[in-house]
PDB file of the backbone (N, CA, C, O) and the ligand in Angstrom, with CONECT records:
HET     ZN  A 101       1
ATOM      1  N   MET A   1    -161.087  37.340  34.965  1.00  0.00           N
ATOM      2  CA  MET A   1    -160.499  36.306  34.110  1.00  0.00           C
ATOM      3  C   MET A   1    -161.530  35.376  33.635  1.00  0.00           C
ATOM      4  O   MET A   1    -162.396  34.869  34.348  1.00  0.00           O
ATOM      5  N   VAL A   2    -161.371  35.191  32.375  1.00  0.00           N
ATOM      6  CA  VAL A   2    -162.418  34.190  31.683  1.00  0.00           C
ATOM      7  C   VAL A   2    -161.949  32.719  31.475  1.00  0.00           C
ATOM      8  O   VAL A   2    -160.901  32.446  30.890  1.00  0.00           O
ATOM      9  N   THR A   3    -162.713  31.885  31.944  1.00  0.00           N
ATOM     10  CA  THR A   3    -162.171  30.337  31.683  1.00  0.00           C
ATOM     11  C   THR A   3    -163.089  29.887  30.824  1.00  0.00           C
ATOM     12  O   THR A   3    -164.280  30.192  30.881  1.00  0.00           O
ATOM     13  N   ALA A   4    -162.556  29.106  29.951  1.00  0.00           N
ATOM     14  CA  ALA A   4    -163.360  28.432  28.962  1.00  0.00           C
ATOM     15  C   ALA A   4    -164.184  27.332  29.653  1.00  0.00           C
ATOM     16  O   ALA A   4    -163.673  26.471  30.369  1.00  0.00           O
ATOM     17  N   ALA A   5    -165.377  27.417  29.410  1.00  0.00           N
ATOM     18  CA  ALA A   5    -166.365  26.157  29.992  1.00  0.00           C
ATOM     19  C   ALA A   5    -165.822  24.838  29.317  1.00  0.00           C
ATOM     20  O   ALA A   5    -165.659  24.725  28.102  1.00  0.00           O
ATOM     21  N   LEU A   6    -165.567  23.879  30.226  1.00  0.00           N
ATOM     22  CA  LEU A   6    -165.098  22.695  29.908  1.00  0.00           C
ATOM     23  C   LEU A   6    -166.260  21.687  29.260  1.00  0.00           C
ATOM     24  O   LEU A   6    -167.077  21.317  30.103  1.00  0.00           O
ATOM     25  N   LYS A   7    -166.421  21.313  28.267  1.00  0.00           N
ATOM     26  CA  LYS A   7    -167.610  20.412  27.804  1.00  0.00           C
ATOM     27  C   LYS A   7    -166.965  19.028  27.466  1.00  0.00           C
ATOM     28  O   LYS A   7    -165.800  18.855  27.110  1.00  0.00           O
ATOM     29  N   CYS A   8    -167.946  18.053  27.645  1.00  0.00           N
ATOM     30  CA  CYS A   8    -167.618  16.628  27.378  1.00  0.00           C
ATOM     31  C   CYS A   8    -167.556  16.477  25.846  1.00  0.00           C
ATOM     32  O   CYS A   8    -168.511  16.873  25.177  1.00  0.00           O
ATOM     33  N   PRO A   9    -166.551  15.960  25.301  1.00  0.00           N
ATOM     34  CA  PRO A   9    -166.351  15.949  23.893  1.00  0.00           C
ATOM     35  C   PRO A   9    -167.348  14.911  23.102  1.00  0.00           C
ATOM     36  O   PRO A   9    -167.453  14.805  21.880  1.00  0.00           O
ATOM     37  N   PHE A  10    -168.045  14.181  24.102  1.00  0.00           N
ATOM     38  CA  PHE A  10    -168.958  13.041  23.548  1.00  0.00           C
ATOM     39  C   PHE A  10    -170.294  13.434  23.519  1.00  0.00           C
ATOM     40  O   PHE A  10    -170.986  12.974  22.612  1.00  0.00           O
ATOM     41  N   CYS A  11    -170.870  14.306  24.450  1.00  0.00           N
ATOM     42  CA  CYS A  11    -172.185  14.700  24.471  1.00  0.00           C
ATOM     43  C   CYS A  11    -172.394  16.231  24.532  1.00  0.00           C
ATOM     44  O   CYS A  11    -173.539  16.668  24.416  1.00  0.00           O
ATOM     45  N   GLY A  12    -171.402  17.026  24.699  1.00  0.00           N
ATOM     46  CA  GLY A  12    -171.403  18.342  24.633  1.00  0.00           C
ATOM     47  C   GLY A  12    -171.793  18.828  26.022  1.00  0.00           C
ATOM     48  O   GLY A  12    -171.935  20.044  26.157  1.00  0.00           O
ATOM     49  N   SER A  13    -171.983  18.028  27.075  1.00  0.00           N
ATOM     50  CA  SER A  13    -172.501  18.581  28.344  1.00  0.00           C
ATOM     51  C   SER A  13    -171.414  19.263  29.114  1.00  0.00           C
ATOM     52  O   SER A  13    -170.301  18.761  29.266  1.00  0.00           O
ATOM     53  N   GLU A  14    -171.801  20.504  29.628  1.00  0.00           N
ATOM     54  CA  GLU A  14    -170.818  21.213  30.476  1.00  0.00           C
ATOM     55  C   GLU A  14    -170.896  20.808  31.842  1.00  0.00           C
ATOM     56  O   GLU A  14    -170.234  21.410  32.687  1.00  0.00           O
ATOM     57  N   ASP A  15    -171.671  19.803  32.160  1.00  0.00           N
ATOM     58  CA  ASP A  15    -171.812  19.350  33.521  1.00  0.00           C
ATOM     59  C   ASP A  15    -170.816  18.045  33.777  1.00  0.00           C
ATOM     60  O   ASP A  15    -171.187  16.871  33.746  1.00  0.00           O
ATOM     61  N   VAL A  16    -169.701  18.431  33.993  1.00  0.00           N
ATOM     62  CA  VAL A  16    -168.486  17.663  34.169  1.00  0.00           C
ATOM     63  C   VAL A  16    -167.746  17.887  35.420  1.00  0.00           C
ATOM     64  O   VAL A  16    -167.865  18.996  35.940  1.00  0.00           O
ATOM     65  N   ARG A  17    -166.964  16.960  36.011  1.00  0.00           N
ATOM     66  CA  ARG A  17    -166.533  17.076  37.239  1.00  0.00           C
ATOM     67  C   ARG A  17    -164.890  16.574  37.244  1.00  0.00           C
ATOM     68  O   ARG A  17    -164.589  15.589  36.570  1.00  0.00           O
ATOM     69  N   PRO A  18    -163.909  17.253  37.990  1.00  0.00           N
ATOM     70  CA  PRO A  18    -162.828  16.600  37.938  1.00  0.00           C
ATOM     71  C   PRO A  18    -162.757  15.033  38.278  1.00  0.00           C
ATOM     72  O   PRO A  18    -163.523  14.510  39.088  1.00  0.00           O
ATOM     73  N   TYR A  19    -161.787  14.357  37.598  1.00  0.00           N
ATOM     74  CA  TYR A  19    -161.729  12.903  38.087  1.00  0.00           C
ATOM     75  C   TYR A  19    -160.287  12.442  38.080  1.00  0.00           C
ATOM     76  O   TYR A  19    -159.900  11.448  37.466  1.00  0.00           O
ATOM     77  N   GLY A  20    -159.493  13.270  38.836  1.00  0.00           N
ATOM     78  CA  GLY A  20    -158.110  12.754  38.982  1.00  0.00           C
ATOM     79  C   GLY A  20    -157.232  12.981  37.773  1.00  0.00           C
ATOM     80  O   GLY A  20    -157.666  13.654  36.838  1.00  0.00           O
ATOM     81  N   THR A  21    -156.015  12.452  37.742  1.00  0.00           N
ATOM     82  CA  THR A  21    -155.076  12.553  36.720  1.00  0.00           C
ATOM     83  C   THR A  21    -154.599  11.199  36.286  1.00  0.00           C
ATOM     84  O   THR A  21    -154.612  10.225  37.039  1.00  0.00           O
ATOM     85  N   SER A  22    -154.175  11.172  35.042  1.00  0.00           N
ATOM     86  CA  SER A  22    -153.396   9.996  34.404  1.00  0.00           C
ATOM     87  C   SER A  22    -152.609  10.215  33.568  1.00  0.00           C
ATOM     88  O   SER A  22    -152.994  10.670  32.491  1.00  0.00           O
ATOM     89  N   ASN A  23    -151.312   9.968  33.799  1.00  0.00           N
ATOM     90  CA  ASN A  23    -150.002  10.214  33.130  1.00  0.00           C
ATOM     91  C   ASN A  23    -149.800  11.873  32.971  1.00  0.00           C
ATOM     92  O   ASN A  23    -149.389  12.484  31.984  1.00  0.00           O
ATOM     93  N   GLY A  24    -150.200  12.362  34.194  1.00  0.00           N
ATOM     94  CA  GLY A  24    -150.043  13.951  34.337  1.00  0.00           C
ATOM     95  C   GLY A  24    -150.920  14.651  33.433  1.00  0.00           C
ATOM     96  O   GLY A  24    -150.585  15.794  33.119  1.00  0.00           O
ATOM     97  N   LYS A  25    -151.985  14.171  32.957  1.00  0.00           N
ATOM     98  CA  LYS A  25    -153.042  14.827  32.335  1.00  0.00           C
ATOM     99  C   LYS A  25    -154.280  14.868  33.191  1.00  0.00           C
ATOM    100  O   LYS A  25    -154.613  13.839  33.780  1.00  0.00           O
ATOM    101  N   LYS A  26    -154.954  15.914  33.305  1.00  0.00           N
ATOM    102  CA  LYS A  26    -156.240  15.928  34.000  1.00  0.00           C
ATOM    103  C   LYS A  26    -157.401  15.116  33.367  1.00  0.00           C
ATOM    104  O   LYS A  26    -157.675  15.203  32.170  1.00  0.00           O
ATOM    105  N   ARG A  27    -157.978  14.429  34.124  1.00  0.00           N
ATOM    106  CA  ARG A  27    -159.087  13.665  33.696  1.00  0.00           C
ATOM    107  C   ARG A  27    -160.364  14.081  34.205  1.00  0.00           C
ATOM    108  O   ARG A  27    -160.406  14.591  35.325  1.00  0.00           O
ATOM    109  N   TYR A  28    -161.402  13.931  33.534  1.00  0.00           N
ATOM    110  CA  TYR A  28    -162.661  14.580  33.916  1.00  0.00           C
ATOM    111  C   TYR A  28    -163.856  13.293  33.617  1.00  0.00           C
ATOM    112  O   TYR A  28    -163.843  12.443  32.727  1.00  0.00           O
ATOM    113  N   ALA A  29    -164.728  13.486  34.573  1.00  0.00           N
ATOM    114  CA  ALA A  29    -165.960  12.651  34.374  1.00  0.00           C
ATOM    115  C   ALA A  29    -167.105  13.442  34.089  1.00  0.00           C
ATOM    116  O   ALA A  29    -167.389  14.461  34.719  1.00  0.00           O
ATOM    117  N   CYS A  30    -167.836  12.929  33.041  1.00  0.00           N
ATOM    118  CA  CYS A  30    -169.195  13.578  32.592  1.00  0.00           C
ATOM    119  C   CYS A  30    -170.333  13.096  33.405  1.00  0.00           C
ATOM    120  O   CYS A  30    -170.514  11.900  33.634  1.00  0.00           O
ATOM    121  N   ASN A  31    -171.155  14.117  33.869  1.00  0.00           N
ATOM    122  CA  ASN A  31    -172.388  13.788  34.779  1.00  0.00           C
ATOM    123  C   ASN A  31    -173.497  13.411  34.124  1.00  0.00           C
ATOM    124  O   ASN A  31    -174.501  13.038  34.731  1.00  0.00           O
ATOM    125  N   ASN A  32    -173.416  13.479  32.699  1.00  0.00           N
ATOM    126  CA  ASN A  32    -174.632  13.307  32.020  1.00  0.00           C
ATOM    127  C   ASN A  32    -174.749  11.514  31.990  1.00  0.00           C
ATOM    128  O   ASN A  32    -173.901  10.770  31.497  1.00  0.00           O
ATOM    129  N   THR A  33    -175.852  11.152  32.562  1.00  0.00           N
ATOM    130  CA  THR A  33    -176.031   9.637  32.583  1.00  0.00           C
ATOM    131  C   THR A  33    -176.167   9.037  31.332  1.00  0.00           C
ATOM    132  O   THR A  33    -175.904   7.840  31.223  1.00  0.00           O
ATOM    133  N   GLU A  34    -176.584   9.769  30.255  1.00  0.00           N
ATOM    134  CA  GLU A  34    -177.037   9.254  28.819  1.00  0.00           C
ATOM    135  C   GLU A  34    -175.672   9.251  28.006  1.00  0.00           C
ATOM    136  O   GLU A  34    -175.602   8.726  26.894  1.00  0.00           O
ATOM    137  N   CYS A  35    -174.551   9.891  28.646  1.00  0.00           N
ATOM    138  CA  CYS A  35    -173.326  10.046  27.769  1.00  0.00           C
ATOM    139  C   CYS A  35    -172.802   8.704  27.519  1.00  0.00           C
ATOM    140  O   CYS A  35    -172.769   7.806  28.360  1.00  0.00           O
ATOM    141  N   SER A  36    -172.321   8.609  26.097  1.00  0.00           N
ATOM    142  CA  SER A  36    -171.499   7.350  25.792  1.00  0.00           C
ATOM    143  C   SER A  36    -170.212   7.011  26.412  1.00  0.00           C
ATOM    144  O   SER A  36    -169.717   5.885  26.350  1.00  0.00           O
ATOM    145  N   HIS A  37    -169.743   7.903  26.943  1.00  0.00           N
ATOM    146  CA  HIS A  37    -168.539   7.729  27.650  1.00  0.00           C
ATOM    147  C   HIS A  37    -168.613   8.325  28.900  1.00  0.00           C
ATOM    148  O   HIS A  37    -169.330   9.320  29.006  1.00  0.00           O
ATOM    149  N   GLN A  38    -167.890   7.826  30.067  1.00  0.00           N
ATOM    150  CA  GLN A  38    -167.942   8.228  31.301  1.00  0.00           C
ATOM    151  C   GLN A  38    -166.821   9.230  31.604  1.00  0.00           C
ATOM    152  O   GLN A  38    -167.090  10.129  32.401  1.00  0.00           O
ATOM    153  N   THR A  39    -165.674   9.185  31.097  1.00  0.00           N
ATOM    154  CA  THR A  39    -164.591  10.086  31.449  1.00  0.00           C
ATOM    155  C   THR A  39    -163.819  10.487  30.008  1.00  0.00           C
ATOM    156  O   THR A  39    -163.851   9.803  28.985  1.00  0.00           O
ATOM    157  N   PHE A  40    -163.156  11.695  30.176  1.00  0.00           N
ATOM    158  CA  PHE A  40    -162.484  11.956  29.045  1.00  0.00           C
ATOM    159  C   PHE A  40    -161.212  12.990  29.677  1.00  0.00           C
ATOM    160  O   PHE A  40    -161.084  13.291  30.864  1.00  0.00           O
ATOM    161  N   TYR A  41    -160.459  13.368  28.711  1.00  0.00           N
ATOM    162  CA  TYR A  41    -159.393  14.252  29.137  1.00  0.00           C
ATOM    163  C   TYR A  41    -159.527  15.569  28.379  1.00  0.00           C
ATOM    164  O   TYR A  41    -159.989  15.664  27.241  1.00  0.00           O
ATOM    165  N   ALA A  42    -159.057  16.616  29.158  1.00  0.00           N
ATOM    166  CA  ALA A  42    -159.100  17.877  28.501  1.00  0.00           C
ATOM    167  C   ALA A  42    -157.945  18.026  27.320  1.00  0.00           C
ATOM    168  O   ALA A  42    -158.150  18.752  26.347  1.00  0.00           O
ATOM    169  N   GLU A  43    -156.948  17.419  27.453  1.00  0.00           N
ATOM    170  CA  GLU A  43    -155.969  17.315  26.482  1.00  0.00           C
ATOM    171  C   GLU A  43    -155.620  16.022  26.200  1.00  0.00           C
ATOM    172  O   GLU A  43    -155.538  15.240  27.148  1.00  0.00           O
ATOM    173  N   TYR A  44    -155.352  15.558  24.856  1.00  0.00           N
ATOM    174  CA  TYR A  44    -155.035  14.461  24.476  1.00  0.00           C
ATOM    175  C   TYR A  44    -153.540  14.428  24.079  1.00  0.00           C
ATOM    176  O   TYR A  44    -153.159  15.509  23.632  1.00  0.00           O
ATOM    177  N   THR A  45    -152.650  13.515  24.125  1.00  0.00           N
ATOM    178  CA  THR A  45    -151.329  13.567  23.700  1.00  0.00           C
ATOM    179  C   THR A  45    -151.197  13.323  22.303  1.00  0.00           C
ATOM    180  O   THR A  45    -150.350  13.901  21.623  1.00  0.00           O
ATOM    181  N   TYR A  46    -152.065  12.422  21.813  1.00  0.00           N
ATOM    182  CA  TYR A  46    -152.086  12.221  20.328  1.00  0.00           C
ATOM    183  C   TYR A  46    -153.227  12.643  19.620  1.00  0.00           C
ATOM    184  O   TYR A  46    -154.313  12.513  20.184  1.00  0.00           O
ATOM    185  N   ASN A  47    -153.178  13.193  18.328  1.00  0.00           N
ATOM    186  CA  ASN A  47    -154.384  13.520  17.666  1.00  0.00           C
ATOM    187  C   ASN A  47    -155.240  12.394  17.306  1.00  0.00           C
ATOM    188  O   ASN A  47    -156.452  12.610  17.302  1.00  0.00           O
ATOM    189  N   GLY A  48    -154.800  11.178  16.989  1.00  0.00           N
ATOM    190  CA  GLY A  48    -155.528  10.118  17.038  1.00  0.00           C
ATOM    191  C   GLY A  48    -156.457   9.582  18.033  1.00  0.00           C
ATOM    192  O   GLY A  48    -157.326   8.728  17.852  1.00  0.00           O
ATOM    193  N   CYS A  49    -156.123  10.264  19.215  1.00  0.00           N
ATOM    194  CA  CYS A  49    -157.067   9.753  20.327  1.00  0.00           C
ATOM    195  C   CYS A  49    -158.169  10.697  20.565  1.00  0.00           C
ATOM    196  O   CYS A  49    -159.139  10.488  21.294  1.00  0.00           O
ATOM    197  N   LYS A  50    -157.922  11.772  19.869  1.00  0.00           N
ATOM    198  CA  LYS A  50    -159.143  13.061  20.136  1.00  0.00           C
ATOM    199  C   LYS A  50    -160.313  12.500  19.597  1.00  0.00           C
ATOM    200  O   LYS A  50    -160.300  11.962  18.490  1.00  0.00           O
ATOM    201  N   PRO A  51    -161.513  12.598  20.420  1.00  0.00           N
ATOM    202  CA  PRO A  51    -162.701  12.371  19.983  1.00  0.00           C
ATOM    203  C   PRO A  51    -163.202  13.067  18.605  1.00  0.00           C
ATOM    204  O   PRO A  51    -163.889  12.498  17.757  1.00  0.00           O
ATOM    205  N   ASP A  52    -162.745  14.370  18.540  1.00  0.00           N
ATOM    206  CA  ASP A  52    -163.187  15.293  17.484  1.00  0.00           C
ATOM    207  C   ASP A  52    -162.505  14.683  16.176  1.00  0.00           C
ATOM    208  O   ASP A  52    -162.997  14.713  15.048  1.00  0.00           O
ATOM    209  N   VAL A  53    -161.324  14.143  16.528  1.00  0.00           N
ATOM    210  CA  VAL A  53    -160.349  13.596  15.066  1.00  0.00           C
ATOM    211  C   VAL A  53    -161.230  12.220  14.659  1.00  0.00           C
ATOM    212  O   VAL A  53    -161.398  11.909  13.479  1.00  0.00           O
ATOM    213  N   LYS A  54    -161.697  11.543  15.621  1.00  0.00           N
ATOM    214  CA  LYS A  54    -162.232  10.338  15.221  1.00  0.00           C
ATOM    215  C   LYS A  54    -163.646  10.558  14.370  1.00  0.00           C
ATOM    216  O   LYS A  54    -163.960   9.920  13.365  1.00  0.00           O
ATOM    217  N   LYS A  55    -164.331  11.481  14.927  1.00  0.00           N
ATOM    218  CA  LYS A  55    -165.582  11.847  13.924  1.00  0.00           C
ATOM    219  C   LYS A  55    -165.115  12.514  12.741  1.00  0.00           C
ATOM    220  O   LYS A  55    -165.795  12.402  11.721  1.00  0.00           O
ATOM    221  N   ALA A  56    -164.016  13.217  12.721  1.00  0.00           N
ATOM    222  CA  ALA A  56    -163.613  13.819  11.480  1.00  0.00           C
ATOM    223  C   ALA A  56    -163.314  12.690  10.477  1.00  0.00           C
ATOM    224  O   ALA A  56    -163.709  12.730   9.312  1.00  0.00           O
ATOM    225  N   ILE A  57    -162.636  11.740  10.968  1.00  0.00           N
ATOM    226  CA  ILE A  57    -162.182  10.652   9.857  1.00  0.00           C
ATOM    227  C   ILE A  57    -163.301  10.284   9.238  1.00  0.00           C
ATOM    228  O   ILE A  57    -163.364  10.447   8.020  1.00  0.00           O
ATOM    229  N   ILE A  58    -164.458   9.689   9.987  1.00  0.00           N
ATOM    230  CA  ILE A  58    -165.722   9.362   9.387  1.00  0.00           C
ATOM    231  C   ILE A  58    -166.187  10.401   8.386  1.00  0.00           C
ATOM    232  O   ILE A  58    -166.521  10.049   7.255  1.00  0.00           O
ATOM    233  N   LYS A  59    -166.218  11.608   8.746  1.00  0.00           N
ATOM    234  CA  LYS A  59    -166.867  12.699   7.830  1.00  0.00           C
ATOM    235  C   LYS A  59    -165.890  12.905   6.654  1.00  0.00           C
ATOM    236  O   LYS A  59    -166.364  13.199   5.557  1.00  0.00           O
ATOM    237  N   TRP A  60    -164.461  12.762   6.822  1.00  0.00           N
ATOM    238  CA  TRP A  60    -163.776  13.051   5.636  1.00  0.00           C
ATOM    239  C   TRP A  60    -163.998  11.958   4.733  1.00  0.00           C
ATOM    240  O   TRP A  60    -164.162  12.213   3.540  1.00  0.00           O
ATOM    241  N   THR A  61    -164.030  10.447   5.261  1.00  0.00           N
ATOM    242  CA  THR A  61    -164.164   9.340   4.628  1.00  0.00           C
ATOM    243  C   THR A  61    -165.526   9.519   3.871  1.00  0.00           C
ATOM    244  O   THR A  61    -165.559   9.109   2.711  1.00  0.00           O
ATOM    245  N   ALA A  62    -166.647  10.086   4.403  1.00  0.00           N
ATOM    246  CA  ALA A  62    -167.971  10.184   3.730  1.00  0.00           C
ATOM    247  C   ALA A  62    -167.911  11.172   2.873  1.00  0.00           C
ATOM    248  O   ALA A  62    -168.776  11.172   1.998  1.00  0.00           O
ATOM    249  N   ASP A  63    -166.982  12.182   2.874  1.00  0.00           N
ATOM    250  CA  ASP A  63    -166.984  13.281   1.824  1.00  0.00           C
ATOM    251  C   ASP A  63    -166.348  12.675   0.623  1.00  0.00           C
ATOM    252  O   ASP A  63    -166.534  13.284  -0.431  1.00  0.00           O
ATOM    253  N   GLY A  64    -165.720  11.722   0.588  1.00  0.00           N
ATOM    254  CA  GLY A  64    -164.894  11.141  -0.599  1.00  0.00           C
ATOM    255  C   GLY A  64    -163.315  11.167  -0.350  1.00  0.00           C
ATOM    256  O   GLY A  64    -162.555  10.833  -1.259  1.00  0.00           O
ATOM    257  N   ALA A  65    -162.900  11.516   0.731  1.00  0.00           N
ATOM    258  CA  ALA A  65    -161.437  11.740   0.827  1.00  0.00           C
ATOM    259  C   ALA A  65    -160.898  10.396   1.196  1.00  0.00           C
ATOM    260  O   ALA A  65    -161.411   9.729   2.094  1.00  0.00           O
ATOM    261  N   GLY A  66    -159.734   9.948   0.418  1.00  0.00           N
ATOM    262  CA  GLY A  66    -158.923   8.780   0.608  1.00  0.00           C
ATOM    263  C   GLY A  66    -158.052   8.565   1.891  1.00  0.00           C
ATOM    264  O   GLY A  66    -157.571   9.550   2.451  1.00  0.00           O
ATOM    265  N   VAL A  67    -157.869   7.486   2.301  1.00  0.00           N
ATOM    266  CA  VAL A  67    -157.253   7.243   3.397  1.00  0.00           C
ATOM    267  C   VAL A  67    -156.083   8.012   3.763  1.00  0.00           C
ATOM    268  O   VAL A  67    -155.972   8.435   4.913  1.00  0.00           O
ATOM    269  N   ARG A  68    -155.240   8.219   2.922  1.00  0.00           N
ATOM    270  CA  ARG A  68    -153.977   8.912   3.075  1.00  0.00           C
ATOM    271  C   ARG A  68    -154.204  10.320   2.917  1.00  0.00           C
ATOM    272  O   ARG A  68    -153.311  10.979   3.448  1.00  0.00           O
ATOM    273  N   ALA A  69    -155.179  11.062   2.315  1.00  0.00           N
ATOM    274  CA  ALA A  69    -155.702  12.381   2.245  1.00  0.00           C
ATOM    275  C   ALA A  69    -156.226  12.572   3.726  1.00  0.00           C
ATOM    276  O   ALA A  69    -155.865  13.593   4.311  1.00  0.00           O
ATOM    277  N   THR A  70    -156.979  11.747   4.323  1.00  0.00           N
ATOM    278  CA  THR A  70    -157.565  11.984   5.479  1.00  0.00           C
ATOM    279  C   THR A  70    -156.502  11.967   6.656  1.00  0.00           C
ATOM    280  O   THR A  70    -156.544  12.813   7.550  1.00  0.00           O
ATOM    281  N   ALA A  71    -155.535  10.949   6.614  1.00  0.00           N
ATOM    282  CA  ALA A  71    -154.459  10.860   7.441  1.00  0.00           C
ATOM    283  C   ALA A  71    -153.698  12.255   7.498  1.00  0.00           C
ATOM    284  O   ALA A  71    -153.461  12.807   8.572  1.00  0.00           O
ATOM    285  N   ARG A  72    -153.308  12.820   6.195  1.00  0.00           N
ATOM    286  CA  ARG A  72    -152.167  13.992   6.140  1.00  0.00           C
ATOM    287  C   ARG A  72    -153.286  15.235   6.547  1.00  0.00           C
ATOM    288  O   ARG A  72    -152.767  16.190   7.124  1.00  0.00           O
ATOM    289  N   GLY A  73    -154.428  15.301   6.361  1.00  0.00           N
ATOM    290  CA  GLY A  73    -155.329  16.457   6.721  1.00  0.00           C
ATOM    291  C   GLY A  73    -155.502  16.625   7.998  1.00  0.00           C
ATOM    292  O   GLY A  73    -155.620  17.749   8.486  1.00  0.00           O
ATOM    293  N   LEU A  74    -155.544  15.362   8.802  1.00  0.00           N
ATOM    294  CA  LEU A  74    -156.069  15.473  10.227  1.00  0.00           C
ATOM    295  C   LEU A  74    -154.651  15.268  11.069  1.00  0.00           C
ATOM    296  O   LEU A  74    -154.746  15.317  12.295  1.00  0.00           O
ATOM    297  N   GLY A  75    -153.453  15.062  10.531  1.00  0.00           N
ATOM    298  CA  GLY A  75    -152.207  14.766  11.127  1.00  0.00           C
ATOM    299  C   GLY A  75    -152.249  13.345  11.990  1.00  0.00           C
ATOM    300  O   GLY A  75    -151.592  13.252  13.028  1.00  0.00           O
ATOM    301  N   VAL A  76    -152.925  12.427  11.581  1.00  0.00           N
ATOM    302  CA  VAL A  76    -152.875  11.356  12.127  1.00  0.00           C
ATOM    303  C   VAL A  76    -152.099  10.285  11.216  1.00  0.00           C
ATOM    304  O   VAL A  76    -151.699  10.588  10.093  1.00  0.00           O
ATOM    305  N   SER A  77    -151.943   9.212  11.688  1.00  0.00           N
ATOM    306  CA  SER A  77    -151.370   8.033  10.508  1.00  0.00           C
ATOM    307  C   SER A  77    -152.537   7.346   9.857  1.00  0.00           C
ATOM    308  O   SER A  77    -153.701   7.236  10.245  1.00  0.00           O
ATOM    309  N   THR A  78    -151.912   6.890   8.722  1.00  0.00           N
ATOM    310  CA  THR A  78    -152.898   5.905   7.872  1.00  0.00           C
ATOM    311  C   THR A  78    -153.618   4.759   8.653  1.00  0.00           C
ATOM    312  O   THR A  78    -154.798   4.430   8.528  1.00  0.00           O
ATOM    313  N   ASP A  79    -152.663   4.207   9.498  1.00  0.00           N
ATOM    314  CA  ASP A  79    -152.999   3.164  10.258  1.00  0.00           C
ATOM    315  C   ASP A  79    -154.416   3.775  11.466  1.00  0.00           C
ATOM    316  O   ASP A  79    -155.392   3.082  11.753  1.00  0.00           O
ATOM    317  N   THR A  80    -154.233   4.791  11.845  1.00  0.00           N
ATOM    318  CA  THR A  80    -155.227   5.319  12.862  1.00  0.00           C
ATOM    319  C   THR A  80    -156.518   5.338  12.026  1.00  0.00           C
ATOM    320  O   THR A  80    -157.570   4.883  12.475  1.00  0.00           O
ATOM    321  N   VAL A  81    -156.402   5.925  10.689  1.00  0.00           N
ATOM    322  CA  VAL A  81    -157.418   6.156   9.852  1.00  0.00           C
ATOM    323  C   VAL A  81    -158.275   4.946   9.853  1.00  0.00           C
ATOM    324  O   VAL A  81    -159.422   4.954  10.299  1.00  0.00           O
ATOM    325  N   ILE A  82    -157.570   3.683   9.237  1.00  0.00           N
ATOM    326  CA  ILE A  82    -158.008   2.587   8.847  1.00  0.00           C
ATOM    327  C   ILE A  82    -158.561   1.810  10.064  1.00  0.00           C
ATOM    328  O   ILE A  82    -159.629   1.204   9.979  1.00  0.00           O
ATOM    329  N   ASN A  83    -157.857   1.831  11.147  1.00  0.00           N
ATOM    330  CA  ASN A  83    -158.461   1.259  12.423  1.00  0.00           C
ATOM    331  C   ASN A  83    -159.790   1.819  12.758  1.00  0.00           C
ATOM    332  O   ASN A  83    -160.714   1.103  13.144  1.00  0.00           O
ATOM    333  N   GLU A  84    -159.893   3.235  12.594  1.00  0.00           N
ATOM    334  CA  GLU A  84    -161.155   3.856  12.969  1.00  0.00           C
ATOM    335  C   GLU A  84    -162.258   3.504  12.138  1.00  0.00           C
ATOM    336  O   GLU A  84    -163.385   3.291  12.584  1.00  0.00           O
ATOM    337  N   LEU A  85    -161.944   3.441  10.930  1.00  0.00           N
ATOM    338  CA  LEU A  85    -162.965   2.919   9.784  1.00  0.00           C
ATOM    339  C   LEU A  85    -163.546   1.547  10.106  1.00  0.00           C
ATOM    340  O   LEU A  85    -164.748   1.285  10.054  1.00  0.00           O
ATOM    341  N   LYS A  86    -162.514   0.645  10.466  1.00  0.00           N
ATOM    342  CA  LYS A  86    -163.029  -0.689  10.723  1.00  0.00           C
ATOM    343  C   LYS A  86    -163.862  -0.689  11.898  1.00  0.00           C
ATOM    344  O   LYS A  86    -164.846  -1.428  11.869  1.00  0.00           O
ATOM    345  N   LYS A  87    -163.647   0.010  12.935  1.00  0.00           N
ATOM    346  CA  LYS A  87    -164.491   0.042  14.057  1.00  0.00           C
ATOM    347  C   LYS A  87    -165.965   0.462  13.860  1.00  0.00           C
ATOM    348  O   LYS A  87    -166.881  -0.153  14.405  1.00  0.00           O
ATOM    349  N   LYS A  88    -166.177   1.631  12.986  1.00  0.00           N
ATOM    350  CA  LYS A  88    -167.507   2.148  12.892  1.00  0.00           C
ATOM    351  C   LYS A  88    -168.116   1.431  11.401  1.00  0.00           C
ATOM    352  O   LYS A  88    -167.893   1.836  10.260  1.00  0.00           O
ATOM    353  N   LYS A  89    -168.826   0.422  11.756  1.00  0.00           N
ATOM    354  CA  LYS A  89    -169.392  -0.242  10.607  1.00  0.00           C
ATOM    355  C   LYS A  89    -170.896   0.182  10.879  1.00  0.00           C
ATOM    356  O   LYS A  89    -171.675  -0.253  11.726  1.00  0.00           O
ATOM    357  N   ARG A  90    -171.088   1.222   9.851  1.00  0.00           N
ATOM    358  CA  ARG A  90    -172.426   2.057   9.903  1.00  0.00           C
ATOM    359  C   ARG A  90    -173.218   1.878   8.546  1.00  0.00           C
ATOM    360  O   ARG A  90    -174.296   2.449   8.380  1.00  0.00           O
TER     361      ARG A  90
HETATM  362 ZN    ZN A 101    -170.762  13.368  28.197  1.00  0.00          ZN2+
END
């Protein structure tokens, strides 16, 4: 049986350990001390909470997609897109 190696969604490290559960979802801790986050979930309930989607919001916007196009394309609400863009002032 092949199990997909679990990677930290923030730094890509495979050096992770189980860190209990929260709301019935498994939680993991990243062992990389330089990682920007300490814990993460293997599954997220909402698309807007996924680290990948947050990165994608920035990328889509940088590529010239509007707020509504980004929200539709990523399956999140326009509020999620706007909140995320307000957070990242780069
Ligand atoms: Zn990490």
